[in-house]
PDBQT receptor file of N, H, CA, C and O in Angstrom, charges set to zero:
ATOM      1  N   MET A   1       8.714   3.149  -8.124  1.00  0.00    +0.000 N 
ATOM      2  CA  MET A   1       8.532   3.322  -6.698  1.00  0.00    +0.000 C 
ATOM      3  C   MET A   1       7.049   3.387  -6.338  1.00  0.00    +0.000 C 
ATOM      4  O   MET A   1       6.646   2.850  -5.306  1.00  0.00    +0.000 OA
ATOM      5  N   PHE A   2       6.237   4.029  -7.161  1.00  0.00    +0.000 N 
ATOM      6  H   PHE A   2       6.564   4.465  -7.999  1.00  0.00    +0.000 HD
ATOM      7  CA  PHE A   2       4.813   4.123  -6.875  1.00  0.00    +0.000 C 
ATOM      8  C   PHE A   2       4.078   2.929  -7.463  1.00  0.00    +0.000 C 
ATOM      9  O   PHE A   2       4.462   2.401  -8.506  1.00  0.00    +0.000 OA
ATOM     10  N   VAL A   3       3.018   2.511  -6.782  1.00  0.00    +0.000 N 
ATOM     11  H   VAL A   3       2.706   2.940  -5.934  1.00  0.00    +0.000 HD
ATOM     12  CA  VAL A   3       2.167   1.440  -7.289  1.00  0.00    +0.000 C 
ATOM     13  C   VAL A   3       0.813   2.024  -7.659  1.00  0.00    +0.000 C 
ATOM     14  O   VAL A   3       0.412   3.072  -7.154  1.00  0.00    +0.000 OA
ATOM     15  N   GLN A   4       0.122   1.333  -8.542  1.00  0.00    +0.000 N 
ATOM     16  H   GLN A   4       0.448   0.481  -8.952  1.00  0.00    +0.000 HD
ATOM     17  CA  GLN A   4      -1.214   1.710  -8.977  1.00  0.00    +0.000 C 
ATOM     18  C   GLN A   4      -2.144   0.535  -8.684  1.00  0.00    +0.000 C 
ATOM     19  O   GLN A   4      -1.704  -0.614  -8.684  1.00  0.00    +0.000 OA
ATOM     20  N   SER A   5      -3.400   0.807  -8.440  1.00  0.00    +0.000 N 
ATOM     21  H   SER A   5      -3.757   1.740  -8.440  1.00  0.00    +0.000 HD
ATOM     22  CA  SER A   5      -4.383  -0.249  -8.231  1.00  0.00    +0.000 C 
ATOM     23  C   SER A   5      -5.011  -0.635  -9.564  1.00  0.00    +0.000 C 
ATOM     24  O   SER A   5      -5.548   0.210 -10.281  1.00  0.00    +0.000 OA
ATOM     25  N   LYS A   6      -4.935  -1.924  -9.884  1.00  0.00    +0.000 N 
ATOM     26  H   LYS A   6      -4.499  -2.610  -9.302  1.00  0.00    +0.000 HD
ATOM     27  CA  LYS A   6      -5.576  -2.425 -11.099  1.00  0.00    +0.000 C 
ATOM     28  C   LYS A   6      -7.055  -2.702 -10.855  1.00  0.00    +0.000 C 
ATOM     29  O   LYS A   6      -7.837  -2.735 -11.805  1.00  0.00    +0.000 OA
ATOM     30  N   ALA A   7      -7.453  -2.902  -9.599  1.00  0.00    +0.000 N 
ATOM     31  H   ALA A   7      -6.818  -2.876  -8.827  1.00  0.00    +0.000 HD
ATOM     32  CA  ALA A   7      -8.813  -3.322  -9.273  1.00  0.00    +0.000 C 
ATOM     33  C   ALA A   7      -9.726  -2.184  -8.841  1.00  0.00    +0.000 C 
ATOM     34  O   ALA A   7     -10.944  -2.280  -8.996  1.00  0.00    +0.000 OA
ATOM     35  N   ALA A   8      -9.163  -1.111  -8.303  1.00  0.00    +0.000 N 
ATOM     36  H   ALA A   8      -8.174  -1.033  -8.177  1.00  0.00    +0.000 HD
ATOM     37  CA  ALA A   8      -9.989  -0.035  -7.738  1.00  0.00    +0.000 C 
ATOM     38  C   ALA A   8     -10.709   0.749  -8.831  1.00  0.00    +0.000 C 
ATOM     39  O   ALA A   8     -10.143   1.073  -9.875  1.00  0.00    +0.000 OA
ATOM     40  N   THR A   9     -11.962   1.038  -8.555  1.00  0.00    +0.000 N 
ATOM     41  H   THR A   9     -12.421   0.776  -7.706  1.00  0.00    +0.000 HD
ATOM     42  CA  THR A   9     -12.726   1.897  -9.460  1.00  0.00    +0.000 C 
ATOM     43  C   THR A   9     -12.653   3.344  -8.989  1.00  0.00    +0.000 C 
ATOM     44  O   THR A   9     -13.105   4.251  -9.688  1.00  0.00    +0.000 OA
ATOM     45  N   PHE A  10     -12.088   3.557  -7.811  1.00  0.00    +0.000 N 
ATOM     46  H   PHE A  10     -11.722   2.820  -7.244  1.00  0.00    +0.000 HD
ATOM     47  CA  PHE A  10     -11.939   4.883  -7.228  1.00  0.00    +0.000 C 
ATOM     48  C   PHE A  10     -10.700   5.532  -7.834  1.00  0.00    +0.000 C 
ATOM     49  O   PHE A  10      -9.580   5.110  -7.546  1.00  0.00    +0.000 OA
ATOM     50  N   SER A  11     -10.882   6.529  -8.651  1.00  0.00    +0.000 N 
ATOM     51  H   SER A  11     -11.792   6.872  -8.884  1.00  0.00    +0.000 HD
ATOM     52  CA  SER A  11      -9.779   7.104  -9.436  1.00  0.00    +0.000 C 
ATOM     53  C   SER A  11      -8.678   7.737  -8.593  1.00  0.00    +0.000 C 
ATOM     54  O   SER A  11      -7.578   7.967  -9.095  1.00  0.00    +0.000 OA
ATOM     55  N   LYS A  12      -8.949   8.018  -7.342  1.00  0.00    +0.000 N 
ATOM     56  H   LYS A  12      -9.843   7.832  -6.934  1.00  0.00    +0.000 HD
ATOM     57  CA  LYS A  12      -7.925   8.657  -6.515  1.00  0.00    +0.000 C 
ATOM     58  C   LYS A  12      -6.946   7.653  -5.917  1.00  0.00    +0.000 C 
ATOM     59  O   LYS A  12      -6.025   8.044  -5.199  1.00  0.00    +0.000 OA
ATOM     60  N   HIS A  13      -7.129   6.367  -6.201  1.00  0.00    +0.000 N 
ATOM     61  H   HIS A  13      -7.877   6.050  -6.784  1.00  0.00    +0.000 HD
ATOM     62  CA  HIS A  13      -6.173   5.362  -5.739  1.00  0.00    +0.000 C 
ATOM     63  C   HIS A  13      -5.099   5.191  -6.807  1.00  0.00    +0.000 C 
ATOM     64  O   HIS A  13      -5.071   4.210  -7.549  1.00  0.00    +0.000 OA
ATOM     65  N   LYS A  14      -4.222   6.184  -6.851  1.00  0.00    +0.000 N 
ATOM     66  H   LYS A  14      -4.245   6.981  -6.247  1.00  0.00    +0.000 HD
ATOM     67  CA  LYS A  14      -3.090   6.152  -7.765  1.00  0.00    +0.000 C 
ATOM     68  C   LYS A  14      -1.879   6.685  -7.027  1.00  0.00    +0.000 C 
ATOM     69  O   LYS A  14      -2.006   7.348  -5.998  1.00  0.00    +0.000 OA
ATOM     70  N   ASN A  15      -0.731   6.397  -7.547  1.00  0.00    +0.000 N 
ATOM     71  H   ASN A  15      -0.627   5.859  -8.383  1.00  0.00    +0.000 HD
ATOM     72  CA  ASN A  15       0.525   6.833  -6.944  1.00  0.00    +0.000 C 
ATOM     73  C   ASN A  15       0.602   6.485  -5.463  1.00  0.00    +0.000 C 
ATOM     74  O   ASN A  15       0.762   7.359  -4.611  1.00  0.00    +0.000 OA
ATOM     75  N   GLY A  16       0.486   5.207  -5.176  1.00  0.00    +0.000 N 
ATOM     76  H   GLY A  16       0.355   4.496  -5.868  1.00  0.00    +0.000 HD
ATOM     77  CA  GLY A  16       0.551   4.732  -3.804  1.00  0.00    +0.000 C 
ATOM     78  C   GLY A  16       1.939   4.243  -3.437  1.00  0.00    +0.000 C 
ATOM     79  O   GLY A  16       2.718   3.835  -4.299  1.00  0.00    +0.000 OA
ATOM     80  N   LEU A  17       2.238   4.290  -2.145  1.00  0.00    +0.000 N 
ATOM     81  H   LEU A  17       1.605   4.622  -1.446  1.00  0.00    +0.000 HD
ATOM     82  CA  LEU A  17       3.485   3.754  -1.619  1.00  0.00    +0.000 C 
ATOM     83  C   LEU A  17       3.185   2.456  -0.896  1.00  0.00    +0.000 C 
ATOM     84  O   LEU A  17       2.332   2.419  -0.009  1.00  0.00    +0.000 OA
ATOM     85  N   ALA A  18       3.877   1.396  -1.267  1.00  0.00    +0.000 N 
ATOM     86  H   ALA A  18       4.570   1.426  -1.987  1.00  0.00    +0.000 HD
ATOM     87  CA  ALA A  18       3.729   0.106  -0.595  1.00  0.00    +0.000 C 
ATOM     88  C   ALA A  18       4.539   0.155   0.697  1.00  0.00    +0.000 C 
ATOM     89  O   ALA A  18       5.743   0.410   0.676  1.00  0.00    +0.000 OA
ATOM     90  N   ILE A  19       3.868  -0.090   1.819  1.00  0.00    +0.000 N 
ATOM     91  H   ILE A  19       2.890  -0.297   1.836  1.00  0.00    +0.000 HD
ATOM     92  CA  ILE A  19       4.530   0.054   3.115  1.00  0.00    +0.000 C 
ATOM     93  C   ILE A  19       5.029  -1.293   3.637  1.00  0.00    +0.000 C 
ATOM     94  O   ILE A  19       6.213  -1.450   3.938  1.00  0.00    +0.000 OA
ATOM     95  N   THR A  20       4.129  -2.251   3.740  1.00  0.00    +0.000 N 
ATOM     96  H   THR A  20       3.168  -2.123   3.496  1.00  0.00    +0.000 HD
ATOM     97  CA  THR A  20       4.490  -3.568   4.259  1.00  0.00    +0.000 C 
ATOM     98  C   THR A  20       3.501  -4.585   3.714  1.00  0.00    +0.000 C 
ATOM     99  O   THR A  20       2.510  -4.227   3.077  1.00  0.00    +0.000 OA
ATOM    100  N   GLN A  21       3.783  -5.860   3.975  1.00  0.00    +0.000 N 
ATOM    101  H   GLN A  21       4.587  -6.151   4.493  1.00  0.00    +0.000 HD
ATOM    102  CA  GLN A  21       2.891  -6.918   3.505  1.00  0.00    +0.000 C 
ATOM    103  C   GLN A  21       2.531  -7.840   4.651  1.00  0.00    +0.000 C 
ATOM    104  O   GLN A  21       3.231  -7.909   5.661  1.00  0.00    +0.000 OA
ATOM    105  N   ARG A  22       1.418  -8.553   4.476  1.00  0.00    +0.000 N 
ATOM    106  H   ARG A  22       0.849  -8.497   3.655  1.00  0.00    +0.000 HD
ATOM    107  CA  ARG A  22       0.980  -9.556   5.443  1.00  0.00    +0.000 C 
ATOM    108  C   ARG A  22       0.402 -10.736   4.665  1.00  0.00    +0.000 C 
ATOM    109  O   ARG A  22       0.333 -10.703   3.437  1.00  0.00    +0.000 OA
ATOM    110  N   MET A  23      -0.004 -11.755   5.371  1.00  0.00    +0.000 N 
ATOM    111  H   MET A  23       0.052 -11.782   6.369  1.00  0.00    +0.000 HD
ATOM    112  CA  MET A  23      -0.608 -12.941   4.762  1.00  0.00    +0.000 C 
ATOM    113  C   MET A  23       0.351 -13.574   3.752  1.00  0.00    +0.000 C 
ATOM    114  O   MET A  23      -0.070 -14.003   2.678  1.00  0.00    +0.000 OA
ATOM    115  N   GLY A  24       1.626 -13.632   4.094  1.00  0.00    +0.000 N 
ATOM    116  H   GLY A  24       1.969 -13.284   4.966  1.00  0.00    +0.000 HD
ATOM    117  CA  GLY A  24       2.613 -14.241   3.212  1.00  0.00    +0.000 C 
ATOM    118  C   GLY A  24       2.819 -13.478   1.922  1.00  0.00    +0.000 C 
ATOM    119  O   GLY A  24       3.166 -14.068   0.899  1.00  0.00    +0.000 OA
ATOM    120  N   GLY A  25       2.608 -12.164   1.957  1.00  0.00    +0.000 N 
ATOM    121  H   GLY A  25       2.325 -11.685   2.788  1.00  0.00    +0.000 HD
ATOM    122  CA  GLY A  25       2.798 -11.329   0.785  1.00  0.00    +0.000 C 
ATOM    123  C   GLY A  25       1.561 -11.191  -0.087  1.00  0.00    +0.000 C 
ATOM    124  O   GLY A  25       1.610 -10.544  -1.133  1.00  0.00    +0.000 OA
ATOM    125  N   LYS A  26       0.449 -11.794   0.334  1.00  0.00    +0.000 N 
ATOM    126  H   LYS A  26       0.410 -12.320   1.183  1.00  0.00    +0.000 HD
ATOM    127  CA  LYS A  26      -0.779 -11.719  -0.470  1.00  0.00    +0.000 C 
ATOM    128  C   LYS A  26      -1.485 -10.374  -0.347  1.00  0.00    +0.000 C 
ATOM    129  O   LYS A  26      -2.244  -9.993  -1.238  1.00  0.00    +0.000 OA
ATOM    130  N   GLU A  27      -1.245  -9.652   0.744  1.00  0.00    +0.000 N 
ATOM    131  H   GLU A  27      -0.629  -9.963   1.468  1.00  0.00    +0.000 HD
ATOM    132  CA  GLU A  27      -1.844  -8.330   0.944  1.00  0.00    +0.000 C 
ATOM    133  C   GLU A  27      -0.735  -7.318   1.207  1.00  0.00    +0.000 C 
ATOM    134  O   GLU A  27       0.257  -7.613   1.874  1.00  0.00    +0.000 OA
ATOM    135  N   THR A  28      -0.930  -6.122   0.667  1.00  0.00    +0.000 N 
ATOM    136  H   THR A  28      -1.736  -5.882   0.126  1.00  0.00    +0.000 HD
ATOM    137  CA  THR A  28       0.052  -5.043   0.817  1.00  0.00    +0.000 C 
ATOM    138  C   THR A  28      -0.646  -3.812   1.373  1.00  0.00    +0.000 C 
ATOM    139  O   THR A  28      -1.712  -3.423   0.896  1.00  0.00    +0.000 OA
ATOM    140  N   LEU A  29      -0.043  -3.206   2.376  1.00  0.00    +0.000 N 
ATOM    141  H   LEU A  29       0.823  -3.521   2.763  1.00  0.00    +0.000 HD
ATOM    142  CA  LEU A  29      -0.557  -1.952   2.921  1.00  0.00    +0.000 C 
ATOM    143  C   LEU A  29      -0.045  -0.821   2.040  1.00  0.00    +0.000 C 
ATOM    144  O   LEU A  29       1.163  -0.640   1.885  1.00  0.00    +0.000 OA
ATOM    145  N   VAL A  30      -0.990  -0.050   1.456  1.00  0.00    +0.000 N 
ATOM    146  H   VAL A  30      -1.971  -0.197   1.582  1.00  0.00    +0.000 HD
ATOM    147  CA  VAL A  30      -0.632   1.022   0.529  1.00  0.00    +0.000 C 
ATOM    148  C   VAL A  30      -1.149   2.359   1.051  1.00  0.00    +0.000 C 
ATOM    149  O   VAL A  30      -2.304   2.472   1.463  1.00  0.00    +0.000 OA
ATOM    150  N   GLN A  31      -0.294   3.355   1.029  1.00  0.00    +0.000 N 
ATOM    151  H   GLN A  31       0.644   3.264   0.695  1.00  0.00    +0.000 HD
ATOM    152  CA  GLN A  31      -0.664   4.740   1.336  1.00  0.00    +0.000 C 
ATOM    153  C   GLN A  31      -0.854   5.435   0.005  1.00  0.00    +0.000 C 
ATOM    154  O   GLN A  31       0.103   5.600  -0.751  1.00  0.00    +0.000 OA
ATOM    155  N   TRP A  32      -2.100   5.851  -0.297  1.00  0.00    +0.000 N 
ATOM    156  H   TRP A  32      -2.877   5.716   0.318  1.00  0.00    +0.000 HD
ATOM    157  CA  TRP A  32      -2.405   6.486  -1.576  1.00  0.00    +0.000 C 
ATOM    158  C   TRP A  32      -2.144   7.985  -1.507  1.00  0.00    +0.000 C 
ATOM    159  O   TRP A  32      -2.088   8.565  -0.423  1.00  0.00    +0.000 OA
ATOM    160  N   SER A  33      -1.986   8.598  -2.651  1.00  0.00    +0.000 N 
ATOM    161  H   SER A  33      -2.031   8.127  -3.532  1.00  0.00    +0.000 HD
ATOM    162  CA  SER A  33      -1.660  10.023  -2.719  1.00  0.00    +0.000 C 
ATOM    163  C   SER A  33      -2.757  10.912  -2.141  1.00  0.00    +0.000 C 
ATOM    164  O   SER A  33      -2.495  12.060  -1.783  1.00  0.00    +0.000 OA
ATOM    165  N   ASN A  34      -3.995  10.391  -2.044  1.00  0.00    +0.000 N 
ATOM    166  H   ASN A  34      -4.209   9.458  -2.335  1.00  0.00    +0.000 HD
ATOM    167  CA  ASN A  34      -5.092  11.180  -1.475  1.00  0.00    +0.000 C 
ATOM    168  C   ASN A  34      -5.162  11.049   0.049  1.00  0.00    +0.000 C 
ATOM    169  O   ASN A  34      -6.069  11.603   0.670  1.00  0.00    +0.000 OA
ATOM    170  N   GLY A  35      -4.227  10.331   0.652  1.00  0.00    +0.000 N 
ATOM    171  H   GLY A  35      -3.491   9.881   0.147  1.00  0.00    +0.000 HD
ATOM    172  CA  GLY A  35      -4.189  10.174   2.102  1.00  0.00    +0.000 C 
ATOM    173  C   GLY A  35      -4.819   8.896   2.601  1.00  0.00    +0.000 C 
ATOM    174  O   GLY A  35      -4.674   8.559   3.776  1.00  0.00    +0.000 OA
ATOM    175  N   ASP A  36      -5.512   8.178   1.746  1.00  0.00    +0.000 N 
ATOM    176  H   ASP A  36      -5.630   8.452   0.791  1.00  0.00    +0.000 HD
ATOM    177  CA  ASP A  36      -6.160   6.923   2.118  1.00  0.00    +0.000 C 
ATOM    178  C   ASP A  36      -5.106   5.838   2.291  1.00  0.00    +0.000 C 
ATOM    179  O   ASP A  36      -4.158   5.762   1.508  1.00  0.00    +0.000 OA
ATOM    180  N   ARG A  37      -5.262   5.006   3.301  1.00  0.00    +0.000 N 
ATOM    181  H   ARG A  37      -6.032   5.068   3.937  1.00  0.00    +0.000 HD
ATOM    182  CA  ARG A  37      -4.343   3.906   3.572  1.00  0.00    +0.000 C 
ATOM    183  C   ARG A  37      -5.158   2.629   3.698  1.00  0.00    +0.000 C 
ATOM    184  O   ARG A  37      -6.043   2.536   4.549  1.00  0.00    +0.000 OA
ATOM    185  N   ARG A  38      -4.861   1.640   2.852  1.00  0.00    +0.000 N 
ATOM    186  H   ARG A  38      -4.142   1.716   2.161  1.00  0.00    +0.000 HD
ATOM    187  CA  ARG A  38      -5.657   0.412   2.828  1.00  0.00    +0.000 C 
ATOM    188  C   ARG A  38      -4.793  -0.809   2.545  1.00  0.00    +0.000 C 
ATOM    189  O   ARG A  38      -3.735  -0.729   1.921  1.00  0.00    +0.000 OA
ATOM    190  N   TRP A  39      -5.297  -1.956   3.039  1.00  0.00    +0.000 N 
ATOM    191  H   TRP A  39      -6.156  -2.021   3.546  1.00  0.00    +0.000 HD
ATOM    192  CA  TRP A  39      -4.723  -3.235   2.663  1.00  0.00    +0.000 C 
ATOM    193  C   TRP A  39      -5.368  -3.637   1.347  1.00  0.00    +0.000 C 
ATOM    194  O   TRP A  39      -6.593  -3.642   1.233  1.00  0.00    +0.000 OA
ATOM    195  N   VAL A  40      -4.559  -3.971   0.361  1.00  0.00    +0.000 N 
ATOM    196  H   VAL A  40      -3.564  -3.966   0.454  1.00  0.00    +0.000 HD
ATOM    197  CA  VAL A  40      -5.065  -4.397  -0.948  1.00  0.00    +0.000 C 
ATOM    198  C   VAL A  40      -4.383  -5.700  -1.328  1.00  0.00    +0.000 C 
ATOM    199  O   VAL A  40      -3.283  -5.998  -0.864  1.00  0.00    +0.000 OA
ATOM    200  N   LEU A  41      -5.052  -6.476  -2.181  1.00  0.00    +0.000 N 
ATOM    201  H   LEU A  41      -5.946  -6.234  -2.558  1.00  0.00    +0.000 HD
ATOM    202  CA  LEU A  41      -4.444  -7.705  -2.675  1.00  0.00    +0.000 C 
ATOM    203  C   LEU A  41      -3.227  -7.334  -3.518  1.00  0.00    +0.000 C 
ATOM    204  O   LEU A  41      -3.312  -6.490  -4.410  1.00  0.00    +0.000 OA
ATOM    205  N   THR A  42      -2.119  -7.960  -3.234  1.00  0.00    +0.000 N 
ATOM    206  H   THR A  42      -2.050  -8.646  -2.509  1.00  0.00    +0.000 HD
ATOM    207  CA  THR A  42      -0.883  -7.659  -3.937  1.00  0.00    +0.000 C 
ATOM    208  C   THR A  42      -1.038  -7.894  -5.434  1.00  0.00    +0.000 C 
ATOM    209  O   THR A  42      -0.472  -7.156  -6.241  1.00  0.00    +0.000 OA
ATOM    210  N   GLN A  43      -1.792  -8.906  -5.805  1.00  0.00    +0.000 N 
ATOM    211  H   GLN A  43      -2.251  -9.506  -5.150  1.00  0.00    +0.000 HD
ATOM    212  CA  GLN A  43      -1.979  -9.206  -7.230  1.00  0.00    +0.000 C 
ATOM    213  C   GLN A  43      -2.751  -8.106  -7.962  1.00  0.00    +0.000 C 
ATOM    214  O   GLN A  43      -2.731  -8.052  -9.191  1.00  0.00    +0.000 OA
ATOM    215  N   ASP A  44      -3.429  -7.233  -7.218  1.00  0.00    +0.000 N 
ATOM    216  H   ASP A  44      -3.445  -7.276  -6.220  1.00  0.00    +0.000 HD
ATOM    217  CA  ASP A  44      -4.187  -6.138  -7.821  1.00  0.00    +0.000 C 
ATOM    218  C   ASP A  44      -3.370  -4.857  -7.965  1.00  0.00    +0.000 C 
ATOM    219  O   ASP A  44      -3.914  -3.810  -8.314  1.00  0.00    +0.000 OA
ATOM    220  N   LEU A  45      -2.066  -4.936  -7.699  1.00  0.00    +0.000 N 
ATOM    221  H   LEU A  45      -1.623  -5.787  -7.416  1.00  0.00    +0.000 HD
ATOM    222  CA  LEU A  45      -1.208  -3.760  -7.811  1.00  0.00    +0.000 C 
ATOM    223  C   LEU A  45      -0.381  -3.820  -9.085  1.00  0.00    +0.000 C 
ATOM    224  O   LEU A  45       0.138  -4.872  -9.459  1.00  0.00    +0.000 OA
ATOM    225  N   ALA A  46      -0.270  -2.691  -9.734  1.00  0.00    +0.000 N 
ATOM    226  H   ALA A  46      -0.692  -1.837  -9.430  1.00  0.00    +0.000 HD
ATOM    227  CA  ALA A  46       0.584  -2.567 -10.913  1.00  0.00    +0.000 C 
ATOM    228  C   ALA A  46       1.777  -1.703 -10.546  1.00  0.00    +0.000 C 
ATOM    229  O   ALA A  46       1.655  -0.756  -9.768  1.00  0.00    +0.000 OA
ATOM    230  N   GLY A  47       2.908  -2.029 -11.097  1.00  0.00    +0.000 N 
ATOM    231  H   GLY A  47       3.007  -2.798 -11.729  1.00  0.00    +0.000 HD
ATOM    232  CA  GLY A  47       4.119  -1.277 -10.791  1.00  0.00    +0.000 C 
ATOM    233  C   GLY A  47       5.050  -2.112  -9.942  1.00  0.00    +0.000 C 
ATOM    234  O   GLY A  47       4.675  -3.161  -9.418  1.00  0.00    +0.000 OA
ATOM    235  N   SER A  48       6.246  -1.635  -9.818  1.00  0.00    +0.000 N 
ATOM    236  H   SER A  48       6.551  -0.783 -10.243  1.00  0.00    +0.000 HD
ATOM    237  CA  SER A  48       7.241  -2.328  -9.018  1.00  0.00    +0.000 C 
ATOM    238  C   SER A  48       6.933  -2.131  -7.534  1.00  0.00    +0.000 C 
ATOM    239  O   SER A  48       6.805  -0.999  -7.068  1.00  0.00    +0.000 OA
ATOM    240  N   ILE A  49       6.816  -3.229  -6.799  1.00  0.00    +0.000 N 
ATOM    241  H   ILE A  49       6.920  -4.149  -7.177  1.00  0.00    +0.000 HD
ATOM    242  CA  ILE A  49       6.476  -3.146  -5.380  1.00  0.00    +0.000 C 
ATOM    243  C   ILE A  49       7.768  -3.156  -4.566  1.00  0.00    +0.000 C 
ATOM    244  O   ILE A  49       8.395  -4.198  -4.372  1.00  0.00    +0.000 OA
ATOM    245  N   ASN A  50       8.142  -1.985  -4.104  1.00  0.00    +0.000 N 
ATOM    246  H   ASN A  50       7.633  -1.139  -4.262  1.00  0.00    +0.000 HD
ATOM    247  CA  ASN A  50       9.294  -1.816  -3.227  1.00  0.00    +0.000 C 
ATOM    248  C   ASN A  50       8.762  -1.373  -1.876  1.00  0.00    +0.000 C 
ATOM    249  O   ASN A  50       8.271  -0.253  -1.741  1.00  0.00    +0.000 OA
ATOM    250  N   LEU A  51       8.853  -2.234  -0.882  1.00  0.00    +0.000 N 
ATOM    251  H   LEU A  51       9.252  -3.145  -0.992  1.00  0.00    +0.000 HD
ATOM    252  CA  LEU A  51       8.299  -1.934   0.436  1.00  0.00    +0.000 C 
ATOM    253  C   LEU A  51       9.108  -0.847   1.129  1.00  0.00    +0.000 C 
ATOM    254  O   LEU A  51      10.338  -0.870   1.139  1.00  0.00    +0.000 OA
ATOM    255  N   MET A  52       8.384   0.102   1.706  1.00  0.00    +0.000 N 
ATOM    256  H   MET A  52       7.384   0.120   1.697  1.00  0.00    +0.000 HD
ATOM    257  CA  MET A  52       9.018   1.203   2.419  1.00  0.00    +0.000 C 
ATOM    258  C   MET A  52       9.478   0.761   3.805  1.00  0.00    +0.000 C 
ATOM    259  O   MET A  52      10.242   1.478   4.451  1.00  0.00    +0.000 OA
ATOM    260  N   GLY A  53       9.035  -0.387   4.269  1.00  0.00    +0.000 N 
ATOM    261  H   GLY A  53       8.414  -0.969   3.744  1.00  0.00    +0.000 HD
ATOM    262  CA  GLY A  53       9.426  -0.906   5.572  1.00  0.00    +0.000 C 
ATOM    263  C   GLY A  53       8.297  -0.797   6.566  1.00  0.00    +0.000 C 
ATOM    264  O   GLY A  53       7.266  -0.180   6.297  1.00  0.00    +0.000 OA
ATOM    265  N   ASN A  54       8.500  -1.393   7.695  1.00  0.00    +0.000 N 
ATOM    266  H   ASN A  54       9.337  -1.895   7.913  1.00  0.00    +0.000 HD
ATOM    267  CA  ASN A  54       7.505  -1.352   8.756  1.00  0.00    +0.000 C 
ATOM    268  C   ASN A  54       7.640  -0.042   9.518  1.00  0.00    +0.000 C 
ATOM    269  O   ASN A  54       8.466   0.085  10.421  1.00  0.00    +0.000 OA
ATOM    270  N   LEU A  55       6.829   0.913   9.145  1.00  0.00    +0.000 N 
ATOM    271  H   LEU A  55       6.158   0.809   8.411  1.00  0.00    +0.000 HD
ATOM    272  CA  LEU A  55       6.860   2.225   9.773  1.00  0.00    +0.000 C 
ATOM    273  C   LEU A  55       5.807   2.266  10.875  1.00  0.00    +0.000 C 
ATOM    274  O   LEU A  55       4.695   2.755  10.674  1.00  0.00    +0.000 OA
ATOM    275  N   VAL A  56       6.176   1.749  12.032  1.00  0.00    +0.000 N 
ATOM    276  H   VAL A  56       7.079   1.352  12.195  1.00  0.00    +0.000 HD
ATOM    277  CA  VAL A  56       5.236   1.638  13.143  1.00  0.00    +0.000 C 
ATOM    278  C   VAL A  56       5.756   2.467  14.299  1.00  0.00    +0.000 C 
ATOM    279  O   VAL A  56       6.934   2.398  14.650  1.00  0.00    +0.000 OA
ATOM    280  N   ASP A  57       4.858   3.259  14.893  1.00  0.00    +0.000 N 
ATOM    281  H   ASP A  57       3.901   3.315  14.607  1.00  0.00    +0.000 HD
ATOM    282  CA  ASP A  57       5.277   4.059  16.038  1.00  0.00    +0.000 C 
ATOM    283  C   ASP A  57       5.166   3.233  17.315  1.00  0.00    +0.000 C 
ATOM    284  O   ASP A  57       4.795   2.060  17.267  1.00  0.00    +0.000 OA
ATOM    285  N   GLU A  58       5.484   3.837  18.447  1.00  0.00    +0.000 N 
ATOM    286  H   GLU A  58       5.786   4.789  18.486  1.00  0.00    +0.000 HD
ATOM    287  CA  GLU A  58       5.504   3.114  19.717  1.00  0.00    +0.000 C 
ATOM    288  C   GLU A  58       4.132   2.598  20.153  1.00  0.00    +0.000 C 
ATOM    289  O   GLU A  58       4.058   1.719  21.011  1.00  0.00    +0.000 OA
ATOM    290  N   GLU A  59       3.054   3.119  19.586  1.00  0.00    +0.000 N 
ATOM    291  H   GLU A  59       3.114   3.833  18.888  1.00  0.00    +0.000 HD
ATOM    292  CA  GLU A  59       1.718   2.640  19.927  1.00  0.00    +0.000 C 
ATOM    293  C   GLU A  59       1.248   1.543  18.972  1.00  0.00    +0.000 C 
ATOM    294  O   GLU A  59       0.121   1.063  19.084  1.00  0.00    +0.000 OA
ATOM    295  N   GLY A  60       2.104   1.151  18.039  1.00  0.00    +0.000 N 
ATOM    296  H   GLY A  60       3.020   1.541  17.947  1.00  0.00    +0.000 HD
ATOM    297  CA  GLY A  60       1.760   0.097  17.110  1.00  0.00    +0.000 C 
ATOM    298  C   GLY A  60       0.945   0.580  15.927  1.00  0.00    +0.000 C 
ATOM    299  O   GLY A  60       0.357  -0.230  15.210  1.00  0.00    +0.000 OA
ATOM    300  N   LEU A  61       0.899   1.896  15.711  1.00  0.00    +0.000 N 
ATOM    301  H   LEU A  61       1.376   2.554  16.294  1.00  0.00    +0.000 HD
ATOM    302  CA  LEU A  61       0.142   2.461  14.604  1.00  0.00    +0.000 C 
ATOM    303  C   LEU A  61       1.080   2.784  13.461  1.00  0.00    +0.000 C 
ATOM    304  O   LEU A  61       2.219   3.199  13.674  1.00  0.00    +0.000 OA
ATOM    305  N   TYR A  62       0.594   2.592  12.249  1.00  0.00    +0.000 N 
ATOM    306  H   TYR A  62      -0.331   2.255  12.076  1.00  0.00    +0.000 HD
ATOM    307  CA  TYR A  62       1.410   2.932  11.083  1.00  0.00    +0.000 C 
ATOM    308  C   TYR A  62       1.481   4.450  10.952  1.00  0.00    +0.000 C 
ATOM    309  O   TYR A  62       0.466   5.144  11.016  1.00  0.00    +0.000 OA
ATOM    310  N   ASP A  63       2.673   4.936  10.771  1.00  0.00    +0.000 N 
ATOM    311  H   ASP A  63       3.497   4.372  10.718  1.00  0.00    +0.000 HD
ATOM    312  CA  ASP A  63       2.902   6.372  10.676  1.00  0.00    +0.000 C 
ATOM    313  C   ASP A  63       3.726   6.653   9.430  1.00  0.00    +0.000 C 
ATOM    314  O   ASP A  63       4.946   6.486   9.435  1.00  0.00    +0.000 OA
ATOM    315  N   VAL A  64       3.066   7.077   8.373  1.00  0.00    +0.000 N 
ATOM    316  H   VAL A  64       2.075   7.213   8.369  1.00  0.00    +0.000 HD
ATOM    317  CA  VAL A  64       3.760   7.318   7.114  1.00  0.00    +0.000 C 
ATOM    318  C   VAL A  64       3.903   8.796   6.891  1.00  0.00    +0.000 C 
ATOM    319  O   VAL A  64       4.464   9.217   5.879  1.00  0.00    +0.000 OA
TER     320      VAL A  64
């Protein structure tokens, strides 16, 4: 369920949740355990990528 970053040198980018994808699946929005939320290249993720879905509130902001 959790993904890891193969490319990040920032050690706190671990145990992330994949939320959604864009660019035809080439980029994945990941919420990291430290609270950081970033678009990362899907190919740079390790682990099974199970999307949590489009969690968007009424203002169009991601709310995880």
